[in-house]
matplotlib code that plots the C-alpha trace (Angstrom):
import matplotlib.pyplot as plt

x = [0.3, 3.1, 4.6, 1.6, 0.8, 4.7, 3.9, 1.1, 2.7, 5.7, 3.0, 1.4, 5.0, 5.8, 2.9, 3.4, 7.2, 5.8, 3.3, 6.2, 8.5, 5.6, 5.1, 8.8, 9.2, 6.0, 7.9, 11.0, 9.3, 7.5, 10.7, 12.5, 9.7, 10.2, 13.8, 13.4, 10.8, 13.0, 16.3, 14.0, 12.9, 16.6, 17.8, 15.2, 15.8, 19.7, 18.8, 16.9, 19.4, 22.3, 20.1, 19.9, 23.4, 24.2, 22.1, 23.4, 27.1, 26.6, 25.4, 24.7, 22.5, 21.1, 20.3, 19.0, 16.3, 15.3, 14.4, 12.6, 10.3, 9.7, 8.6, 11.6, 13.9, 13.6, 16.0, 18.7, 21.6, 21.5, 24.0, 22.1, 18.7, 20.5, 21.9, 18.2, 16.7, 19.3, 18.6, 14.7, 15.2, 16.9, 14.2, 11.3, 13.1, 13.2, 9.7, 9.1, 11.2, 8.7, 5.7, 6.8, 7.5, 4.3, 2.9, 4.7, 3.5, 7.2, 6.0, 3.6, 0.9, 2.4, 5.4, 3.5, 1.2, 4.4, 5.7, 2.6, 2.2, 5.5, 4.8, 1.9, 3.2, 6.4, 4.7, 3.0, 6.3, 7.9, 5.6, 5.5, 9.1, 9.8, 6.5, 4.9, 7.2, 10.3, 9.2, 7.4, 11.0, 12.5, 9.6, 7.8, 4.5, 2.7, 4.2, 3.1, -0.6, -0.2, 0.5, -2.2, -4.7, -3.9, -2.7, -4.8, -2.8]
y = [-0.2, 2.3, 1.7, 2.5, 5.6, 6.9, 5.9, 8.1, 10.9, 10.5, 10.3, 13.5, 15.4, 14.2, 15.4, 18.8, 18.8, 18.3, 21.3, 23.5, 22.8, 23.0, 26.6, 27.8, 26.1, 28.3, 31.7, 30.6, 30.2, 33.4, 35.3, 33.4, 34.5, 38.3, 38.0, 36.7, 39.5, 42.2, 40.6, 40.0, 43.9, 45.2, 43.1, 44.5, 48.3, 47.5, 46.6, 49.4, 51.8, 50.0, 51.3, 54.9, 55.3, 54.0, 56.6, 59.6, 58.3, 58.6, 61.9, 60.5, 57.5, 60.2, 62.4, 59.2, 58.4, 62.1, 62.4, 58.8, 60.2, 63.2, 61.0, 62.6, 59.2, 58.7, 62.0, 59.6, 58.0, 54.7, 53.7, 55.9, 54.3, 50.8, 51.6, 53.1, 49.7, 47.7, 50.4, 49.6, 46.2, 46.2, 48.7, 46.2, 43.0, 44.6, 45.6, 41.9, 40.9, 43.2, 41.7, 38.0, 39.2, 40.7, 37.1, 35.2, 37.5, 38.9, 42.8, 44.5, 46.1, 49.5, 48.4, 46.9, 49.8, 51.9, 49.2, 48.8, 52.4, 52.3, 49.1, 50.7, 54.5, 53.1, 50.4, 53.0, 54.6, 51.6, 50.4, 53.9, 53.2, 49.9, 48.2, 45.2, 42.2, 43.6, 44.0, 40.3, 38.9, 40.8, 39.4, 36.2, 35.8, 36.3, 39.2, 40.4, 39.3, 40.8, 44.5, 43.6, 43.2, 46.0, 48.9, 50.7, 53.4]
z = [0.3, 0.7, -2.8, -4.4, -2.7, -3.5, -6.9, -7.1, -5.7, -8.2, -10.9, -10.0, -9.5, -12.9, -14.5, -12.6, -14.0, -17.4, -17.5, -16.1, -18.5, -21.4, -19.7, -20.0, -23.8, -24.6, -23.3, -24.8, -28.1, -27.7, -26.9, -29.4, -32.5, -31.2, -31.6, -35.1, -35.8, -34.9, -36.8, -40.2, -39.7, -39.0, -42.1, -44.3, -43.3, -43.4, -47.0, -47.8, -46.0, -48.2, -51.3, -50.2, -49.2, -52.5, -53.7, -51.6, -52.4, -56.3, -57.4, -60.8, -59.4, -57.3, -60.0, -62.2, -59.4, -59.0, -62.6, -62.3, -59.5, -61.1, -64.4, -66.6, -66.7, -70.6, -70.9, -69.1, -70.9, -71.8, -69.1, -66.5, -67.6, -67.3, -63.9, -62.6, -63.7, -61.6, -58.5, -58.9, -59.2, -56.3, -54.5, -55.5, -54.3, -50.6, -51.0, -52.3, -48.9, -47.0, -48.6, -47.7, -44.1, -43.3, -45.2, -42.3, -40.0, -39.3, -39.8, -37.4, -39.0, -39.0, -40.5, -42.9, -44.1, -44.6, -47.0, -48.9, -49.6, -51.2, -53.5, -54.5, -55.2, -56.7, -58.7, -61.0, -61.4, -62.4, -64.4, -66.5, -66.8, -67.6, -68.3, -66.8, -68.9, -67.3, -63.6, -63.8, -64.4, -60.9, -58.9, -58.2, -59.6, -56.1, -55.1, -58.6, -58.2, -55.0, -56.6, -59.7, -56.7, -54.4, -56.0, -59.0, -59.9]

ax = plt.figure().add_subplot(projection="3d")
ax.plot(x, y, z, "-o")
ax.set_aspect("equal")
plt.show()
């Protein structure tokens, strides 16, 4: 009879230990998820910052993007138009990364709103400059579908 009581007590204690272990695991996963989100967002921001630093440090590239934003990119030389096209592809790859980060819930709502606004604002400019065929080769069909469904400019 004594052995049965000890076995019952041991079973209760082991069950409680399992519950405590599971709680610690859940808390650890939650903390890890927040760190993963922060790291992913920081990496995305670093990519965009590098893009902007390259623009600032190269007057020709900066001028080309200025003309693109103002709608005068057709006046650029062939070399500058090629550089602009590469720069736009880099920008949209970063924006596509933001799209997938949002899809996998690695971005908060306020961060995503900024990226979505930038995607739609720049998509119209990009489409006028390069046309849909050239931008399709730069981005995934899923992202292109999202842009087509969401951005109406």
